FIVOGU-451849 format. One line per 8 residues: for each residue x, z, y of C-alpha. Coordinates in steps of 0.5 Angstrom, whole numbers, plus 2048, in hexadecimal, padded with zeros to 3 digits. Last residue first. Example, Ala and Ser with C-alpha at 12.3 -4.5 7.8 and 13.67 -1.06 7.14 Angstrom:
# FIVOGU-451849
81B:80E:7FE | 819:810:7F7
END
This chain:
# FIVOGU-451849
914:87F:8EA | 916:886:8E8 | 91C:883:8E5 | 91F:884:8EC | 91F:88C:8EA | 91D:891:8EF | 923:896:8F0 | 925:89D:8EF
92B:8A0:8F3 | 931:8A3:8EF | 937:8A0:8F4 | 939:89C:8EE | 932:89A:8EC | 931:897:8F3 | 938:894:8F3 | 936:890:8ED
92F:88E:8F0 | 932:88B:8F6 | 92E:884:8F5 | 92D:881:8FC | 927:881:900 | 923:887:8FD | 91D:88A:8FF | 91E:890:8FA
922:897:8F9 | 91F:89C:8F5 | 920:8A3:8F7 | 91F:8A9:8F1 | 926:8A7:8EE | 929:8A9:8F5 | 927:8B0:8F5 | 92E:8B3:8F2
932:8AF:8F6 | 92F:8B1:8FD | 92B:8AC:901 | 92C:8AC:908 | 933:8A9:908 | 932:8A4:902 | 92C:8A1:906 | 930:8A0:90C
936:89C:908 | 930:898:904 | 92E:895:90A | 926:896:90C | 923:890:90E | 921:88E:915 | 928:88F:919 | 92B:889:91C
932:88C:91D | 933:88C:916 | 935:891:910 | 935:88D:909 | 931:88D:903 | 92A:88E:905 | 925:893:903 | 91E:894:904
91C:89A:901 | 918:89D:8FB | 918:8A4:8FB | 916:8A9:8F6 | 914:8B0:8F5 | 911:8B2:8FC | 910:8B9:8FC | 917:8BA:8F9
91A:8BE:8FF | 91F:8B9:900 | 91A:8B3:900 | 915:8B7:904 | 91A:8B8:909 | 91C:8B0:908 | 915:8AE:90A | 914:8B2:910
91B:8AF:912 | 919:8A8:912 | 91D:8A4:90D | 921:89F:911 | 921:897:912 | 91A:896:90F | 917:890:90C | 911:894:908
914:89B:906 | 910:89D:900 | 90F:8A5:8FF | 90D:8A8:8F9 | 909:8AF:8F8 | 907:8B1:8F2 | 900:8B5:8F0 | 8FD:8B0:8EC
8FE:8AB:8F2 | 901:8AD:8F9 | 903:8A6:8FD | 908:8A7:903 | 908:8A0:906 | 90C:89C:90B | 90A:899:911 | 90C:893:916
90A:891:91D | 90D:88B:91F | 912:889:925 | 917:88E:924 | 918:88C:91D | 919:891:917 | 918:899:919 | 913:89D:915
90C:89F:917 | 909:8A3:911 | 902:8A1:90E | 900:8A7:90A | 8FC:8A6:903 | 8F8:8AA:8FF | 8F6:8A9:8F8 | 8F2:8AC:8F2
8EC:8A9:8F4 | 8ED:8A6:8FB | 8F0:8A8:901 | 8F3:8A4:907 | 8F7:8A7:90D | 8FA:8A3:912 | 8F4:89F:914 | 8F1:898:915
8EE:897:90E | 8EB:890:90E | 8E6:88E:908 | 8E6:886:907 | 8E1:881:907 | 8DE:883:90D | 8E4:882:912 | 8E4:87B:911
8EB:878:90F | 8ED:872:913 | 8F4:873:914 | 8F3:875:91B | 8EE:87A:918 | 8F3:87D:914 | 8F8:87E:919 | 8F3:881:91E
8F1:886:918 | 8F9:887:917 | 8F9:889:91E | 8F4:88F:91E | 8F9:894:91C | 8FA:899:916 | 8FA:894:910 | 8F6:895:90A
8F2:88F:907 | 8EC:890:902 | 8EB:889:8FE | 8E4:887:8FE | 8E2:885:8F7 | 8DE:87F:8F5 | 8E3:87C:8F0 | 8E4:875:8F3
8E1:875:8FA | 8E3:87D:8FB | 8EA:87E:8F7 | 8EC:877:8F9 | 8EB:877:900 | 8EF:87E:901 | 8F4:87C:8FC | 8F5:876:900
8F5:879:907 | 8FA:87E:904 | 8FF:879:902 | 904:879:908 | 903:880:909 | 90A:884:907 | 90E:87E:907 | 90B:87B:90D
90D:881:912 | 906:885:913 | 908:88C:911 | 908:891:90C | 901:88F:909 | 8FD:893:904 | 8F9:88F:8FF | 8F3:892:8FC
8EF:88E:8F6 | 8E9:891:8F2 | 8E6:88F:8EC | 8ED:88D:8E8 | 8EE:888:8E3 | 8ED:882:8E7 | 8F2:883:8ED | 8F7:885:8E8
8F7:87F:8E4 | 8FE:87F:8E3 | 8FF:878:8E6 | 8FA:879:8EB | 8FE:87F:8EE | 904:87C:8EE | 902:876:8F1 | 8FE:87A:8F7
905:87E:8F8 | 90A:878:8F9 | 908:877:901 | 908:87F:902 | 902:883:900 | 904:88A:902 | 904:891:8FD | 8FE:890:8F8
8F9:895:8F5 | 8F5:893:8EF | 8EF:897:8EE | 8EB:897:8E7 | 8EF:89E:8E5 | 8F4:89F:8EA | 8F9:899:8EA | 900:898:8ED
903:892:8F1 | 909:890:8F5 | 90C:88A:8F9 | 912:887:8FC | 912:880:8FC | 914:87C:8F6 | 91B:87D:8F3 | 91C:875:8F4
91A:875:8FB | 920:879:8FE | 91F:878:905 | 919:87C:906 | 91C:882:902 | 91C:882:8FB | 919:887:8F6 | 913:884:8F3
90C:886:8EF | 90E:88D:8EE | 90B:892:8EA | 90B:899:8EE | 90C:89F:8EA | 909:8A6:8EB
END
């Protein structure tokens, strides 16, 4: 199962586009996060028009992950006549959307840690990113394969790592930063090296870049999401 990326940048790297990915199943479109640049990308690719059903999984409520979510919901309902399904494990997102003028009747909120659809199962996993906001990664099982998408997170949860070591989770998409910092919010490359054996690094794709350190990732054997996804 491969994800298609709409952007791979951090909040402070708008030229790479906000980090967001999508995949499809028959007439269904599944998107992870809806940051400020995401509506434009979906619009340009005509993905919202093409698919009958649209589901968006939200990792957390920082603007580079939900900034254009209200526009996506409104456009789909008022222009395309479709209700977007939005997955988030806490009611705080529905409160935010209400404050942004989004009527709860024009989208379908799924406040759950488990979502299932035809051929698809999605689990929300609590991750560590910021002390003042809830953040989630997602384990996605599709066509007999499981992948993990971290969202913004400064470490990989133990259960996810154990599943990856056992090859129950085939691929990890991990928020990664080039340098270690006293302010922990994204996963330092140095720490990622420590927990991912060299022979498994080709199955770990780094994303959410503030700086371009792809040459360093290549040398260390990690995969990465290319900036030309923009």
